C-alpha positions as CSV (number, residue, x, y, z in Angstrom):
1,M,5.0,-15.1,-23.1
2,T,7.4,-17.8,-21.5
3,G,6.5,-21.3,-21.3
4,D,3.7,-23.5,-22.8
5,G,1.8,-23.4,-20.0
6,N,0.8,-19.9,-21.0
7,L,0.3,-20.5,-24.6
8,T,-2.4,-23.4,-23.4
9,D,-3.8,-20.8,-21.2
10,R,-4.4,-18.3,-23.5
11,R,-5.5,-20.5,-26.5
12,L,-8.4,-19.2,-28.0
13,L,-11.6,-21.7,-29.0
14,S,-13.9,-21.8,-32.1
15,P,-18.1,-22.7,-31.3
16,Q,-17.3,-25.5,-32.6
17,E,-14.2,-26.4,-30.9
18,L,-16.0,-25.6,-27.6
19,A,-18.7,-28.2,-28.6
20,E,-16.2,-30.8,-29.0
21,Y,-14.2,-29.8,-26.3
22,T,-17.6,-30.1,-23.8
23,G,-19.3,-32.3,-25.9
24,V,-22.3,-30.4,-26.9
25,P,-23.9,-30.3,-29.6
26,L,-23.0,-26.4,-31.4
27,A,-26.8,-25.6,-31.1
28,T,-25.7,-25.7,-27.3
29,I,-22.9,-23.2,-27.7
30,Y,-25.3,-20.8,-29.7
31,R,-27.9,-21.0,-27.1
32,W,-25.9,-20.2,-24.8
33,N,-24.3,-17.4,-26.2
34,S,-27.9,-15.7,-26.6
35,K,-29.0,-16.4,-22.9
36,G,-25.9,-14.7,-21.6
37,S,-24.7,-18.3,-20.0
38,G,-22.0,-20.8,-20.3
39,P,-18.0,-19.6,-20.6
40,R,-16.8,-16.3,-21.0
41,R,-16.4,-15.2,-24.4
42,L,-14.8,-12.3,-26.8
43,R,-15.3,-11.1,-29.7
44,V,-11.9,-11.3,-32.7
45,G,-13.4,-8.8,-35.0
46,V,-16.3,-10.5,-36.3
47,H,-15.4,-14.0,-34.7
48,V,-16.6,-15.2,-31.0
49,R,-14.2,-16.5,-29.3
50,Y,-13.4,-18.6,-26.3
51,R,-10.3,-18.6,-23.6
52,L,-9.4,-22.1,-22.7
53,S,-8.6,-20.9,-19.4
54,D,-11.7,-19.4,-18.8
55,V,-13.6,-22.9,-20.4
56,E,-11.9,-24.4,-17.8
57,A,-12.8,-21.6,-14.9
58,W,-16.5,-22.3,-15.8
59,L,-16.1,-26.4,-16.2
60,E,-15.0,-26.2,-12.7
61,A,-18.1,-23.5,-11.3
62,Q,-20.6,-26.2,-12.8
63,E,-19.3,-28.8,-10.8
64,S,-19.0,-27.2,-7.9
65,G,-22.5,-26.2,-8.3
66,Q,-21.5,-22.5,-8.7
67,G,-22.7,-21.7,-11.9
68,R,-20.5,-19.3,-14.1
69,P,-17.8,-17.3,-12.3
70,A,-18.3,-14.2,-14.0
71,P,-20.3,-11.9,-16.2
72,T,-19.9,-12.8,-19.8
73,L,-17.9,-9.6,-21.4
74,M,-17.8,-9.3,-24.9
75,A,-14.3,-7.8,-26.1
76,D,-13.8,-6.5,-29.0
77,V,-10.5,-7.0,-30.2
78,S,-10.7,-6.5,-33.4
79,A,-8.5,-2.9,-34.2
80,N,-5.5,-4.7,-34.4
81,S,-6.0,-8.2,-35.6
82,G,-3.7,-7.6,-38.7
83,D,-6.2,-10.1,-40.7
84,G,-7.1,-7.1,-43.1
85,H,-10.9,-6.8,-41.8
86,A,-12.5,-3.9,-40.8
87,A,-14.3,-3.9,-37.3
């Protein structure tokens, strides 16, 4: 990775951080997850995370009235997480 822009775009938010970032209750984030709405999410081991770039794209789509820009993909990236936890 080169430049700070790439690090910012690739930053992963927890559900709590997403709630704080968007100014909605944490329960809303969990509701979005259960309904398959909200920003695209991914799994890092057992944890749900959101790419900041996906959150920004989703927010822009909300502003323009287009809804969700892409379907939710639950990617499991735990195989090489290196945290010692099994997937």
